[in-house]
N, C-alpha and C positions, 0 to 999 in steps of 0.2 A: 282244765279248771280245777283249782284246789282251794278248799276253805281252810283258813288258819286263824288262830287267835294271836294277835300281835299288837304292834304300835302303829297307829296311823298318824302321819305328819302332814300338816298343811301350812301354807303361807298365807297370812291374813294381814289386813291393814285396818287400824282403828283410828278414828279422828277424835282428838281431845279438844274440848272447848272450855275456855276460862275467861273471866273478866279481868280487865286491866285498866289502870288509871292513866296510862301513858301509851303513846304509839311509838316510843323509842325502841327500835328493833334490838339494839344491843341489850337494853334492860330486859326486854321480853325474853330473849334467848337465855339470859341468865336465870330467869324465873322458871323456865321449863325444865322438867326432869329429863335427863338424857335417855333413860330407859324406864319402862314400867311393866309390872307383872300383870298378866291378864288371865282370866278364866272365862271361857265362852259359855253360852247357854247350853250347848250340847256337850260340855265336859272337857273341852280342849284347854290346856294350860301351856304357858310359855312366857318368854320375855320379848317385848317389842322395843325397837330402837327408834328414836326420834329422827325423822327425815327433815333436816333443816330447810330444804328447798320448798317445803310445803307450808311453812309458817306464814299465816296471813293475819292482817289486822284490819278491822273495820270499825268505824265510828258508830256508836249506838244512836246518836242524835246530836243536835246542836242547840245552843241557847245563846242569848245575847247578854253580855255583861256591861254595865255602865259604871264608870269610875269618875269621881270628882277630882278636878284639877284646880290648883291655885298657885299664884305667884305674886311676889311683892316687888314693887319698884319704888325707889326714892328719888325725889326731884328737889334738890337744894337750891338756895339762893334765889328764891322767887320774890318778886317785888310785892306781890299781893297773894292773899289766900283766895285765889279765884280758881274754880273748877275748870274754867275754860283753858287754863294753862296745863291741865293734866290730860294726857292721851286717854281716849275712851276705850281703847282696845290695844292689845299687844299680841305678839306671836311668841309662844314659849314651847320649845322642843317640837316645833311643827304644828302646834295646836293653837287655835285662836281663843284668847281669853278676853273677857270684858270687865270693865271697871266696876267693882262692887263697893268699895269703901275707900275714904281718904282721911288720913289723920294729919293735922297741921301742927307744926311747931315753929315758934317765932324766936328770933334772936335780934338783939340791938347792937349796932356797931356805931362807934363814934366816927363822925366825919367832919369835914370842914364846915358844913352847914348845920352841924348838930348830930343828934343821934339818928341813925338810919335803921329801920326795922326790915329784917329779911325773914322769909318764910321757907320752911322745908316741908314738903308734902310726902307722906308715906302712903302709897296707893296699893290697894289689894285688888288683884284680878282673879276672877274665878271662871270656871268652865267645866264641861263634861266631855268624856270620850266613851265610845261604845266599841265593843269587840265581840266577835263570835267565837265560841269555843265548843269543843266536843264534851258532851255530858259523860262520856265513858267510851270504852273500847272493848270489843270482843275479839279474842285471839283464838284461832283454830290451827291445829298442827296434827299431822299424820304420824302415826307410829306403825312400823312394819317389822314383821319377824315371823318365825316359825313357831307353831304350837303343836302339841302332840296329845294323843289320847291312847291310853293303854287298855288292855283287855277288850279290844274291839275285834270284830270279825273282819278279816282281810281276805279278799279273793285274789288268787294268783292264777293268771292265765298263761299257759305255755303254748307257744306257736312253733310248729315244726315245718320247716321249709325243705322241699326236695328240689332236685334238678333233673333236667332231661336234655338229651343231646339234640341239638338243632340240626335237622337234615341239610345235607349239602345242596346247594342250588343246582338244578339240572340245566345244562345249556342245550339249546336246540342244535341239531346237526346242520352242518354247512349246506346251504342249498346247492343242488346239482344243476349243471347247465343243461336244461332240457329245452328243446325247441318249443317255441310257442305254438299254440293251436293253429295259428295262421301258417307258420312255416311247415308244421307237420302236415296239414291238409294240402299245402302246395306240393310237398314232396310226394305224398300219396297220389295226388292227382297226376303228377308227372310220371310216376311208376305205372299207374293205370293206363296212361296214354301210350307209354313205350311198349308195354306188353303186347297189345294187339298188333302194333307195327312190327315187332319182332316176329310174332307168330305168322303174320301175313307174309312177311319177307321169306320166312322159312318155307311156307307153303308154295310160294312162287318158285323158289329155288328147286324144291322137290319136283314140282310140276314140270318145270323147264327141263330138269334132269331126266324125268321120265319120258318126256317127249323126245328128248335127244336120244335116249337109249332106244326108244321105240323106233325112231326113224332109222337109227343106225342098225338096229337088228333087222328091220324090214329091208333095208338096202342089201344086206348080206344074203338074205333069202332070195 
């Protein structure tokens, strides 16, 4: 272990939060700074870089917006100024509108039976439409990079590794072919039996020889 005074370097990530009026990611990325300078509470300083994969957008809330709609229709060459001849509702751009007002205009035309009066109706239709919209957006993005701090205490640890020879593995000697206890006992028993027989036979031979010699000797005398 060794105590030194030097530079300590760390990798950190900071999240930046900002408000946005749009959720269009292209516009949001253009509004974010690619890098930012930081100074941490414990004295580390450095430059962090935007991680584009961490950019997120969330709606702050929603509200309902109501919009007034209106449309005008003209109905010419009517025989009478009669509201029953005017449609009470129409469809305009997929929205249903209802009759709100009618203005009449009349014209006279000469005919075989005299003057003929014709009417033109100008009808106004109105309606409303509602839509939901986000009241605002919050953008979050992570910035990552290395920060450093000078004149700080740095501890250096040195590890020393040694080596040792691994002993060779010892092999067991090959087993010798020794007779089993059963065979050994059998052989011993066989030898023990043969020894008295051999001794007895030798005694008989010696006895017989002695008798033979005695008889032979006696006969000569």
